[in-house]
C-alpha positions as CSV (number, residue, x, y, z in Angstrom):
1,M,-5.2,-22.9,8.3
2,N,-4.4,-19.0,8.8
3,K,-6.2,-16.6,7.5
4,Y,-4.8,-16.2,3.8
5,A,-5.9,-19.7,4.1
6,K,-9.5,-19.3,4.6
7,L,-9.2,-16.0,2.1
8,A,-8.0,-18.1,-0.5
9,M,-10.2,-21.7,-0.6
10,S,-13.7,-19.1,-0.5
11,H,-12.4,-17.3,-2.8
12,W,-12.0,-19.9,-5.4
13,K,-15.1,-21.4,-4.4
14,R,-17.2,-18.2,-5.5
15,T,-15.1,-16.6,-8.0
16,D,-14.0,-20.4,-9.7
17,P,-15.9,-23.2,-8.7
18,D,-15.2,-25.6,-12.1
19,R,-11.1,-25.0,-11.0
20,Y,-11.8,-25.2,-7.1
21,A,-13.2,-28.9,-8.3
22,T,-9.7,-29.8,-9.8
23,I,-7.9,-29.4,-6.5
24,A,-6.8,-33.0,-5.7
25,D,-6.8,-32.1,-1.1
26,P,-7.9,-29.0,-1.1
27,Q,-7.6,-28.9,3.0
28,T,-3.4,-29.4,1.9
29,F,-4.2,-27.0,-1.2
30,F,-5.1,-24.1,0.9
31,R,-2.9,-24.3,4.0
32,E,0.5,-24.7,1.5
33,L,-1.2,-21.4,-0.3
34,G,-2.0,-19.2,2.9
35,E,1.7,-20.2,3.9
36,Q,3.3,-18.9,1.0
37,A,1.1,-16.1,1.5
38,E,2.1,-15.0,4.5
39,T,6.0,-15.4,4.2
40,Q,6.1,-13.6,1.0
41,I,3.8,-10.5,2.6
42,Q,6.1,-10.9,5.7
43,E,9.6,-10.8,3.6
44,L,7.9,-7.9,1.2
45,A,6.7,-6.1,4.6
46,A,9.8,-5.8,5.6
47,K,11.6,-4.7,2.6
48,L,8.8,-1.6,1.9
49,A,8.9,-0.6,5.4
50,G,12.8,-0.8,5.2
51,P,14.7,0.5,8.3
52,D,13.9,2.4,10.9
53,Q,14.4,6.0,10.2
54,P,16.9,8.3,12.5
55,G,14.5,10.5,15.2
56,E,11.3,8.7,13.8
57,E,8.1,8.8,16.6
58,Y,6.7,5.2,18.0
59,L,3.8,6.3,16.1
60,Q,5.5,7.0,13.1
61,K,6.7,3.6,13.1
62,V,3.5,1.6,13.8
63,G,2.2,3.7,10.7
64,R,5.6,3.3,8.4
65,L,4.8,-0.4,9.6
66,N,1.0,-0.8,9.1
67,M,1.5,1.1,5.6
68,A,3.8,-1.5,4.2
69,R,1.6,-4.5,5.9
70,L,-1.5,-3.4,4.0
71,Q,0.8,-2.7,0.6
72,A,2.2,-6.1,1.0
73,E,-0.4,-7.8,1.7
74,E,-2.7,-6.3,-1.6
75,A,0.0,-7.2,-3.6
76,I,1.0,-10.3,-2.8
77,L,-3.2,-11.6,-1.8
78,T,-4.1,-10.1,-5.5
79,E,-1.0,-12.0,-7.2
80,L,-2.0,-15.7,-5.0
81,V,-5.1,-15.8,-2.8
82,L,-7.5,-13.5,-4.9
83,I,-8.2,-15.2,-8.9
84,S,-9.7,-13.7,-11.3
85,G,-12.9,-15.6,-13.0
86,P,-12.4,-17.6,-15.8
87,E,-14.1,-14.7,-17.5
88,E,-11.7,-11.9,-16.1
89,E,-8.2,-11.5,-17.6
90,T,-7.3,-8.2,-17.4
91,P,-4.5,-7.3,-15.2
92,D,-4.4,-4.9,-12.6
93,P,-1.6,-2.5,-13.5
94,T,-0.7,-1.5,-10.1
95,T,-0.1,-5.2,-9.4
96,E,1.7,-5.5,-12.9
97,W,3.9,-2.6,-11.4
98,V,3.9,-3.8,-7.8
99,T,4.9,-7.3,-8.9
100,Q,7.8,-6.0,-11.2
101,T,9.0,-4.1,-7.9
102,M,9.4,-7.4,-6.3
103,R,11.0,-8.9,-8.9
104,E,13.3,-6.3,-8.9
105,M,14.0,-6.4,-5.6
106,A,15.1,-9.7,-5.4
107,A,17.3,-9.1,-8.2
108,S,18.7,-7.2,-6.3
109,D,19.6,-9.3,-3.4
110,E,20.5,-12.5,-5.0
111,D,23.2,-9.9,-6.8
112,D,23.7,-8.1,-2.9
113,A,24.9,-11.4,-2.0
114,T,26.6,-13.6,-5.0
115,D,28.6,-10.0,-4.1
116,D,29.6,-10.7,-1.0
């Protein structure tokens, strides 16, 4: 179980124990959720980081890649892992913007693939 799966399991137990109790096989569910989160974070981070910049120094590149990873984690964890409790259903506008941007990027990638 990766770190995202452990985070999700712990968070869901605390935030919405009734929802957690309905999961038939929590180990498998959270392992798969953690793997899905990891994959989506890696894909989004790569897109957010973009290509290497001309003249970019090592520490600038590390900073760019780290920032992209953190932004991707924030977006994906908010969407998949860090659920709201049963009484909290107000969406975060930042998360909505990132989610919409991710959908647009995916649609653009699909359009590019069909154009080839």
